[in-house]
Jmol script that loads the backbone (N, CA, C; Angstrom):
load data "model"
ATOM      1  N   MET A   1     -10.931   1.802  -6.576  1.00  0.00           N
ATOM      2  CA  MET A   1     -12.067   2.563  -6.109  1.00  0.00           C
ATOM      3  C   MET A   1     -13.227   1.610  -5.849  1.00  0.00           C
ATOM      4  N   THR A   2     -13.811   1.714  -4.707  1.00  0.00           N
ATOM      5  CA  THR A   2     -14.989   0.920  -4.395  1.00  0.00           C
ATOM      6  C   THR A   2     -16.132   1.861  -4.091  1.00  0.00           C
ATOM      7  N   SER A   3     -17.338   1.321  -4.129  1.00  0.00           N
ATOM      8  CA  SER A   3     -18.498   2.153  -3.828  1.00  0.00           C
ATOM      9  C   SER A   3     -18.502   2.591  -2.371  1.00  0.00           C
ATOM     10  N   ASN A   4     -17.791   1.860  -1.502  1.00  0.00           N
ATOM     11  CA  ASN A   4     -17.729   2.225  -0.088  1.00  0.00           C
ATOM     12  C   ASN A   4     -16.797   3.407   0.163  1.00  0.00           C
ATOM     13  N   HIS A   5     -15.821   3.611  -0.723  1.00  0.00           N
ATOM     14  CA  HIS A   5     -14.830   4.673  -0.552  1.00  0.00           C
ATOM     15  C   HIS A   5     -14.680   5.455  -1.851  1.00  0.00           C
ATOM     16  N   PRO A   6     -15.653   6.308  -2.174  1.00  0.00           N
ATOM     17  CA  PRO A   6     -15.556   7.050  -3.434  1.00  0.00           C
ATOM     18  C   PRO A   6     -14.401   8.043  -3.400  1.00  0.00           C
ATOM     19  N   ILE A   7     -13.770   8.208  -4.537  1.00  0.00           N
ATOM     20  CA  ILE A   7     -12.700   9.195  -4.673  1.00  0.00           C
ATOM     21  C   ILE A   7     -13.225  10.308  -5.570  1.00  0.00           C
ATOM     22  N   PHE A   8     -13.148  11.507  -5.106  1.00  0.00           N
ATOM     23  CA  PHE A   8     -13.615  12.648  -5.877  1.00  0.00           C
ATOM     24  C   PHE A   8     -12.458  13.194  -6.695  1.00  0.00           C
ATOM     25  N   LEU A   9     -12.767  13.717  -7.872  1.00  0.00           N
ATOM     26  CA  LEU A   9     -11.736  14.201  -8.789  1.00  0.00           C
ATOM     27  C   LEU A   9     -10.816  15.230  -8.140  1.00  0.00           C
ATOM     28  N   SER A  10     -11.338  16.023  -7.222  1.00  0.00           N
ATOM     29  CA  SER A  10     -10.505  17.042  -6.572  1.00  0.00           C
ATOM     30  C   SER A  10      -9.441  16.424  -5.664  1.00  0.00           C
ATOM     31  N   GLN A  11      -9.590  15.136  -5.321  1.00  0.00           N
ATOM     32  CA  GLN A  11      -8.622  14.466  -4.460  1.00  0.00           C
ATOM     33  C   GLN A  11      -7.521  13.769  -5.258  1.00  0.00           C
ATOM     34  N   LEU A  12      -7.633  13.771  -6.575  1.00  0.00           N
ATOM     35  CA  LEU A  12      -6.650  13.089  -7.412  1.00  0.00           C
ATOM     36  C   LEU A  12      -5.565  14.058  -7.840  1.00  0.00           C
ATOM     37  N   ASN A  13      -4.342  13.541  -7.951  1.00  0.00           N
ATOM     38  CA  ASN A  13      -3.248  14.386  -8.419  1.00  0.00           C
ATOM     39  C   ASN A  13      -3.252  14.405  -9.949  1.00  0.00           C
ATOM     40  N   PRO A  14      -2.480  15.294 -10.575  1.00  0.00           N
ATOM     41  CA  PRO A  14      -2.493  15.400 -12.035  1.00  0.00           C
ATOM     42  C   PRO A  14      -2.141  14.092 -12.759  1.00  0.00           C
ATOM     43  N   ALA A  15      -1.226  13.304 -12.215  1.00  0.00           N
ATOM     44  CA  ALA A  15      -0.861  12.041 -12.854  1.00  0.00           C
ATOM     45  C   ALA A  15      -2.042  11.073 -12.842  1.00  0.00           C
ATOM     46  N   GLN A  16      -2.761  11.020 -11.722  1.00  0.00           N
ATOM     47  CA  GLN A  16      -3.922  10.140 -11.627  1.00  0.00           C
ATOM     48  C   GLN A  16      -5.009  10.568 -12.606  1.00  0.00           C
ATOM     49  N   LEU A  17      -5.242  11.867 -12.695  1.00  0.00           N
ATOM     50  CA  LEU A  17      -6.243  12.373 -13.636  1.00  0.00           C
ATOM     51  C   LEU A  17      -5.860  12.052 -15.073  1.00  0.00           C
ATOM     52  N   GLU A  18      -4.594  12.217 -15.401  1.00  0.00           N
ATOM     53  CA  GLU A  18      -4.110  11.919 -16.750  1.00  0.00           C
ATOM     54  C   GLU A  18      -4.325  10.447 -17.085  1.00  0.00           C
ATOM     55  N   LEU A  19      -4.029   9.561 -16.155  1.00  0.00           N
ATOM     56  CA  LEU A  19      -4.224   8.130 -16.388  1.00  0.00           C
ATOM     57  C   LEU A  19      -5.700   7.792 -16.561  1.00  0.00           C
ATOM     58  N   LEU A  20      -6.561   8.415 -15.779  1.00  0.00           N
ATOM     59  CA  LEU A  20      -7.999   8.185 -15.928  1.00  0.00           C
ATOM     60  C   LEU A  20      -8.481   8.602 -17.310  1.00  0.00           C
ATOM     61  N   GLN A  21      -8.015   9.756 -17.767  1.00  0.00           N
ATOM     62  CA  GLN A  21      -8.421  10.232 -19.086  1.00  0.00           C
ATOM     63  C   GLN A  21      -7.837   9.352 -20.185  1.00  0.00           C
ATOM     64  N   LEU A  22      -6.600   8.938 -20.025  1.00  0.00           N
ATOM     65  CA  LEU A  22      -5.920   8.139 -21.038  1.00  0.00           C
ATOM     66  C   LEU A  22      -6.582   6.781 -21.225  1.00  0.00           C
ATOM     67  N   PHE A  23      -7.063   6.190 -20.139  1.00  0.00           N
ATOM     68  CA  PHE A  23      -7.623   4.851 -20.203  1.00  0.00           C
ATOM     69  C   PHE A  23      -9.126   4.823 -19.939  1.00  0.00           C
ATOM     70  N   ALA A  24      -9.802   5.908 -20.231  1.00  0.00           N
ATOM     71  CA  ALA A  24     -11.239   5.998 -19.998  1.00  0.00           C
ATOM     72  C   ALA A  24     -12.013   4.952 -20.806  1.00  0.00           C
ATOM     73  N   GLY A  25     -11.461   4.520 -21.920  1.00  0.00           N
ATOM     74  CA  GLY A  25     -12.144   3.543 -22.766  1.00  0.00           C
ATOM     75  C   GLY A  25     -12.073   2.126 -22.239  1.00  0.00           C
ATOM     76  N   GLY A  26     -11.283   1.894 -21.235  1.00  0.00           N
ATOM     77  CA  GLY A  26     -11.168   0.566 -20.654  1.00  0.00           C
ATOM     78  C   GLY A  26     -10.037  -0.237 -21.271  1.00  0.00           C
ATOM     79  N   LEU A  27      -9.651  -1.289 -20.585  1.00  0.00           N
ATOM     80  CA  LEU A  27      -8.565  -2.159 -21.010  1.00  0.00           C
ATOM     81  C   LEU A  27      -8.986  -3.612 -20.837  1.00  0.00           C
ATOM     82  N   THR A  28      -8.395  -4.480 -21.640  1.00  0.00           N
ATOM     83  CA  THR A  28      -8.595  -5.908 -21.427  1.00  0.00           C
ATOM     84  C   THR A  28      -7.777  -6.314 -20.207  1.00  0.00           C
ATOM     85  N   ASP A  29      -8.015  -7.498 -19.696  1.00  0.00           N
ATOM     86  CA  ASP A  29      -7.241  -7.982 -18.548  1.00  0.00           C
ATOM     87  C   ASP A  29      -5.755  -8.039 -18.888  1.00  0.00           C
ATOM     88  N   GLU A  30      -5.434  -8.458 -20.104  1.00  0.00           N
ATOM     89  CA  GLU A  30      -4.028  -8.537 -20.524  1.00  0.00           C
ATOM     90  C   GLU A  30      -3.404  -7.151 -20.615  1.00  0.00           C
ATOM     91  N   GLN A  31      -4.144  -6.198 -21.151  1.00  0.00           N
ATOM     92  CA  GLN A  31      -3.635  -4.823 -21.237  1.00  0.00           C
ATOM     93  C   GLN A  31      -3.449  -4.227 -19.845  1.00  0.00           C
ATOM     94  N   LEU A  32      -4.372  -4.510 -18.946  1.00  0.00           N
ATOM     95  CA  LEU A  32      -4.260  -4.010 -17.579  1.00  0.00           C
ATOM     96  C   LEU A  32      -3.024  -4.590 -16.889  1.00  0.00           C
ATOM     97  N   ALA A  33      -2.779  -5.875 -17.072  1.00  0.00           N
ATOM     98  CA  ALA A  33      -1.590  -6.500 -16.480  1.00  0.00           C
ATOM     99  C   ALA A  33      -0.323  -5.876 -17.054  1.00  0.00           C
ATOM    100  N   ASP A  34      -0.310  -5.598 -18.354  1.00  0.00           N
ATOM    101  CA  ASP A  34       0.852  -4.970 -18.992  1.00  0.00           C
ATOM    102  C   ASP A  34       1.055  -3.555 -18.460  1.00  0.00           C
ATOM    103  N   LEU A  35      -0.036  -2.819 -18.284  1.00  0.00           N
ATOM    104  CA  LEU A  35       0.048  -1.468 -17.733  1.00  0.00           C
ATOM    105  C   LEU A  35       0.596  -1.491 -16.310  1.00  0.00           C
ATOM    106  N   LYS A  36       0.137  -2.430 -15.501  1.00  0.00           N
ATOM    107  CA  LYS A  36       0.637  -2.550 -14.130  1.00  0.00           C
ATOM    108  C   LYS A  36       2.141  -2.810 -14.128  1.00  0.00           C
ATOM    109  N   ARG A  37       2.597  -3.714 -15.016  1.00  0.00           N
ATOM    110  CA  ARG A  37       4.048  -3.987 -15.100  1.00  0.00           C
ATOM    111  C   ARG A  37       4.809  -2.733 -15.497  1.00  0.00           C
ATOM    112  N   THR A  38       4.269  -1.997 -16.453  1.00  0.00           N
ATOM    113  CA  THR A  38       4.919  -0.770 -16.922  1.00  0.00           C
ATOM    114  C   THR A  38       5.000   0.265 -15.808  1.00  0.00           C
ATOM    115  N   LEU A  39       3.910   0.446 -15.073  1.00  0.00           N
ATOM    116  CA  LEU A  39       3.898   1.430 -13.985  1.00  0.00           C
ATOM    117  C   LEU A  39       4.817   1.010 -12.840  1.00  0.00           C
ATOM    118  N   LEU A  40       4.849  -0.279 -12.527  1.00  0.00           N
ATOM    119  CA  LEU A  40       5.760  -0.762 -11.480  1.00  0.00           C
ATOM    120  C   LEU A  40       7.211  -0.599 -11.905  1.00  0.00           C
ATOM    121  N   ASP A  41       7.502  -0.852 -13.187  1.00  0.00           N
ATOM    122  CA  ASP A  41       8.858  -0.658 -13.701  1.00  0.00           C
ATOM    123  C   ASP A  41       9.257   0.817 -13.594  1.00  0.00           C
ATOM    124  N   PHE A  42       8.339   1.716 -13.937  1.00  0.00           N
ATOM    125  CA  PHE A  42       8.580   3.155 -13.813  1.00  0.00           C
ATOM    126  C   PHE A  42       8.891   3.529 -12.371  1.00  0.00           C
ATOM    127  N   LYS A  43       8.077   3.031 -11.443  1.00  0.00           N
ATOM    128  CA  LYS A  43       8.290   3.341 -10.023  1.00  0.00           C
ATOM    129  C   LYS A  43       9.608   2.751  -9.527  1.00  0.00           C
ATOM    130  N   PHE A  44       9.913   1.511  -9.927  1.00  0.00           N
ATOM    131  CA  PHE A  44      11.164   0.876  -9.520  1.00  0.00           C
ATOM    132  C   PHE A  44      12.369   1.686  -9.997  1.00  0.00           C
ATOM    133  N   LYS A  45      12.320   2.158 -11.246  1.00  0.00           N
ATOM    134  CA  LYS A  45      13.428   2.957 -11.775  1.00  0.00           C
ATOM    135  C   LYS A  45      13.581   4.263 -11.005  1.00  0.00           C
ATOM    136  N   ARG A  46      12.473   4.895 -10.650  1.00  0.00           N
ATOM    137  CA  ARG A  46      12.545   6.142  -9.876  1.00  0.00           C
ATOM    138  C   ARG A  46      13.127   5.904  -8.493  1.00  0.00           C
ATOM    139  N   ILE A  47      12.682   4.841  -7.823  1.00  0.00           N
ATOM    140  CA  ILE A  47      13.177   4.533  -6.480  1.00  0.00           C
ATOM    141  C   ILE A  47      14.655   4.176  -6.540  1.00  0.00           C
ATOM    142  N   THR A  48      15.042   3.400  -7.539  1.00  0.00           N
ATOM    143  CA  THR A  48      16.446   3.032  -7.700  1.00  0.00           C
ATOM    144  C   THR A  48      17.301   4.271  -7.935  1.00  0.00           C
ATOM    145  N   SER A  49      16.806   5.174  -8.755  1.00  0.00           N
ATOM    146  CA  SER A  49      17.537   6.418  -9.025  1.00  0.00           C
ATOM    147  C   SER A  49      17.694   7.246  -7.752  1.00  0.00           C
ATOM    148  N   LEU A  50      16.632   7.341  -6.963  1.00  0.00           N
ATOM    149  CA  LEU A  50      16.716   8.085  -5.696  1.00  0.00           C
ATOM    150  C   LEU A  50      17.702   7.429  -4.732  1.00  0.00           C
ATOM    151  N   ALA A  51      17.686   6.109  -4.654  1.00  0.00           N
ATOM    152  CA  ALA A  51      18.617   5.397  -3.775  1.00  0.00           C
ATOM    153  C   ALA A  51      20.050   5.579  -4.251  1.00  0.00           C
ATOM    154  N   ASP A  52      20.259   5.512  -5.559  1.00  0.00           N
ATOM    155  CA  ASP A  52      21.602   5.732  -6.108  1.00  0.00           C
ATOM    156  C   ASP A  52      22.098   7.136  -5.797  1.00  0.00           C
ATOM    157  N   GLN A  53      21.202   8.130  -5.943  1.00  0.00           N
ATOM    158  CA  GLN A  53      21.591   9.512  -5.654  1.00  0.00           C
ATOM    159  C   GLN A  53      21.902   9.685  -4.170  1.00  0.00           C
ATOM    160  N   PHE A  54      21.116   9.057  -3.300  1.00  0.00           N
ATOM    161  CA  PHE A  54      21.366   9.117  -1.865  1.00  0.00           C
ATOM    162  C   PHE A  54      22.743   8.536  -1.542  1.00  0.00           C
ATOM    163  N   ALA A  55      23.050   7.371  -2.118  1.00  0.00           N
ATOM    164  CA  ALA A  55      24.348   6.727  -1.878  1.00  0.00           C
ATOM    165  C   ALA A  55      25.487   7.599  -2.398  1.00  0.00           C
ATOM    166  N   THR A  56      25.285   8.213  -3.552  1.00  0.00           N
ATOM    167  CA  THR A  56      26.306   9.099  -4.119  1.00  0.00           C
ATOM    168  C   THR A  56      26.524  10.309  -3.219  1.00  0.00           C
ATOM    169  N   ASP A  57      25.420  10.909  -2.751  1.00  0.00           N
ATOM    170  CA  ASP A  57      25.524  12.081  -1.870  1.00  0.00           C
ATOM    171  C   ASP A  57      26.254  11.743  -0.573  1.00  0.00           C
ATOM    172  N   LYS A  58      26.053  10.527  -0.066  1.00  0.00           N
ATOM    173  CA  LYS A  58      26.699  10.095   1.179  1.00  0.00           C
ATOM    174  C   LYS A  58      28.090   9.511   0.931  1.00  0.00           C
ATOM    175  N   ASN A  59      28.460   9.396  -0.346  1.00  0.00           N
ATOM    176  CA  ASN A  59      29.741   8.798  -0.735  1.00  0.00           C
ATOM    177  C   ASN A  59      29.849   7.361  -0.224  1.00  0.00           C
ATOM    178  N   TRP A  60      28.733   6.624  -0.340  1.00  0.00           N
ATOM    179  CA  TRP A  60      28.673   5.232   0.094  1.00  0.00           C
ATOM    180  C   TRP A  60      28.993   4.305  -1.072  1.00  0.00           C
ATOM    181  N   ASP A  61      29.627   3.185  -0.764  1.00  0.00           N
ATOM    182  CA  ASP A  61      29.800   2.128  -1.756  1.00  0.00           C
ATOM    183  C   ASP A  61      28.960   0.929  -1.304  1.00  0.00           C
ATOM    184  N   SER A  62      29.015  -0.168  -2.054  1.00  0.00           N
ATOM    185  CA  SER A  62      28.164  -1.318  -1.734  1.00  0.00           C
ATOM    186  C   SER A  62      28.495  -1.905  -0.364  1.00  0.00           C
ATOM    187  N   ASP A  63      29.750  -1.820   0.058  1.00  0.00           N
ATOM    188  CA  ASP A  63      30.110  -2.318   1.390  1.00  0.00           C
ATOM    189  C   ASP A  63      29.459  -1.480   2.489  1.00  0.00           C
ATOM    190  N   ASP A  64      29.417  -0.167   2.302  1.00  0.00           N
ATOM    191  CA  ASP A  64      28.769   0.715   3.277  1.00  0.00           C
ATOM    192  C   ASP A  64      27.280   0.411   3.375  1.00  0.00           C
ATOM    193  N   ILE A  65      26.654   0.194   2.229  1.00  0.00           N
ATOM    194  CA  ILE A  65      25.217  -0.097   2.206  1.00  0.00           C
ATOM    195  C   ILE A  65      24.944  -1.427   2.897  1.00  0.00           C
ATOM    196  N   ALA A  66      25.762  -2.440   2.611  1.00  0.00           N
ATOM    197  CA  ALA A  66      25.582  -3.757   3.236  1.00  0.00           C
ATOM    198  C   ALA A  66      25.761  -3.665   4.751  1.00  0.00           C
ATOM    199  N   ALA A  67      26.766  -2.910   5.201  1.00  0.00           N
ATOM    200  CA  ALA A  67      27.006  -2.758   6.634  1.00  0.00           C
ATOM    201  C   ALA A  67      25.829  -2.041   7.297  1.00  0.00           C
ATOM    202  N   ASP A  68      25.291  -1.035   6.637  1.00  0.00           N
ATOM    203  CA  ASP A  68      24.149  -0.301   7.184  1.00  0.00           C
ATOM    204  C   ASP A  68      22.925  -1.205   7.252  1.00  0.00           C
ATOM    205  N   ALA A  69      22.738  -2.056   6.259  1.00  0.00           N
ATOM    206  CA  ALA A  69      21.582  -2.955   6.236  1.00  0.00           C
ATOM    207  C   ALA A  69      21.622  -3.945   7.392  1.00  0.00           C
ATOM    208  N   ILE A  70      22.798  -4.360   7.807  1.00  0.00           N
ATOM    209  CA  ILE A  70      22.937  -5.298   8.923  1.00  0.00           C
ATOM    210  C   ILE A  70      22.429  -4.664  10.214  1.00  0.00           C
ATOM    211  N   ASP A  71      22.604  -3.359  10.346  1.00  0.00           N
ATOM    212  CA  ASP A  71      22.222  -2.651  11.564  1.00  0.00           C
ATOM    213  C   ASP A  71      20.725  -2.348  11.657  1.00  0.00           C
ATOM    214  N   ILE A  72      19.978  -2.584  10.591  1.00  0.00           N
ATOM    215  CA  ILE A  72      18.553  -2.258  10.595  1.00  0.00           C
ATOM    216  C   ILE A  72      17.802  -3.226  11.507  1.00  0.00           C
ATOM    217  N   GLN A  73      17.023  -2.676  12.417  1.00  0.00           N
ATOM    218  CA  GLN A  73      16.197  -3.461  13.326  1.00  0.00           C
ATOM    219  C   GLN A  73      14.744  -3.194  12.969  1.00  0.00           C
ATOM    220  N   ARG A  74      14.036  -4.232  12.565  1.00  0.00           N
ATOM    221  CA  ARG A  74      12.626  -4.081  12.205  1.00  0.00           C
ATOM    222  C   ARG A  74      11.758  -4.181  13.444  1.00  0.00           C
ATOM    223  N   SER A  75      10.715  -3.402  13.469  1.00  0.00           N
ATOM    224  CA  SER A  75       9.759  -3.432  14.568  1.00  0.00           C
ATOM    225  C   SER A  75       8.523  -4.208  14.126  1.00  0.00           C
ATOM    226  N   THR A  76       7.909  -4.879  15.067  1.00  0.00           N
ATOM    227  CA  THR A  76       6.648  -5.553  14.756  1.00  0.00           C
ATOM    228  C   THR A  76       5.509  -4.618  15.120  1.00  0.00           C
ATOM    229  N   TYR A  77       4.452  -4.689  14.370  1.00  0.00           N
ATOM    230  CA  TYR A  77       3.301  -3.832  14.586  1.00  0.00           C
ATOM    231  C   TYR A  77       2.054  -4.683  14.670  1.00  0.00           C
ATOM    232  N   LYS A  78       1.150  -4.286  15.535  1.00  0.00           N
ATOM    233  CA  LYS A  78      -0.136  -4.956  15.630  1.00  0.00           C
ATOM    234  C   LYS A  78      -1.027  -4.472  14.501  1.00  0.00           C
ATOM    235  N   HIS A  79      -1.941  -5.339  14.060  1.00  0.00           N
ATOM    236  CA  HIS A  79      -2.869  -4.982  12.994  1.00  0.00           C
ATOM    237  C   HIS A  79      -3.627  -3.710  13.359  1.00  0.00           C
ATOM    238  N   GLY A  80      -3.616  -2.749  12.464  1.00  0.00           N
ATOM    239  CA  GLY A  80      -4.352  -1.514  12.682  1.00  0.00           C
ATOM    240  C   GLY A  80      -3.574  -0.441  13.424  1.00  0.00           C
ATOM    241  N   GLN A  81      -2.379  -0.775  13.905  1.00  0.00           N
ATOM    242  CA  GLN A  81      -1.569   0.194  14.640  1.00  0.00           C
ATOM    243  C   GLN A  81      -1.014   1.214  13.652  1.00  0.00           C
ATOM    244  N   LYS A  82      -1.110   2.482  13.994  1.00  0.00           N
ATOM    245  CA  LYS A  82      -0.570   3.533  13.142  1.00  0.00           C
ATOM    246  C   LYS A  82       0.920   3.652  13.353  1.00  0.00           C
ATOM    247  N   LEU A  83       1.636   3.861  12.249  1.00  0.00           N
ATOM    248  CA  LEU A  83       3.085   4.040  12.329  1.00  0.00           C
ATOM    249  C   LEU A  83       3.393   5.493  12.627  1.00  0.00           C
ATOM    250  N   GLU A  84       4.376   5.720  13.463  1.00  0.00           N
ATOM    251  CA  GLU A  84       4.784   7.088  13.774  1.00  0.00           C
ATOM    252  C   GLU A  84       6.009   7.420  12.943  1.00  0.00           C
ATOM    253  N   SER A  85       6.007   8.596  12.369  1.00  0.00           N
ATOM    254  CA  SER A  85       7.139   9.053  11.567  1.00  0.00           C
ATOM    255  C   SER A  85       8.285   9.449  12.462  1.00  0.00           C
ATOM    256  N   LYS A  86       9.497   9.024  12.096  1.00  0.00           N
ATOM    257  CA  LYS A  86      10.694   9.369  12.878  1.00  0.00           C
ATOM    258  C   LYS A  86      11.468  10.486  12.194  1.00  0.00           C
ATOM    259  N   VAL A  87      10.824  11.163  11.240  1.00  0.00           N
ATOM    260  CA  VAL A  87      11.496  12.236  10.491  1.00  0.00           C
ATOM    261  C   VAL A  87      11.435  13.511  11.247  1.00  0.00           C
TER     262      VAL A  87
END
end "model"
wireframe off; spacefill off
backbone 0.3
color backbone group
């Protein structure tokens, strides 16, 4: 949060509000780094679980995933260009 872009409480989701309340007293730099690692680990586990479930639903094995990854073509984007959803 910066003074240029204030975030109002009504714009925060319940998880964000809970974290604000939980850490309202502040953290040391070391505690903040540990919290960031913990939150990233949580997110990584969730993403991995979703990817595993997707592969299971598609009945894919590691060879299928590797073959699909070879076919991925990345697009280059200019700075500030908005991405369009293909969903």
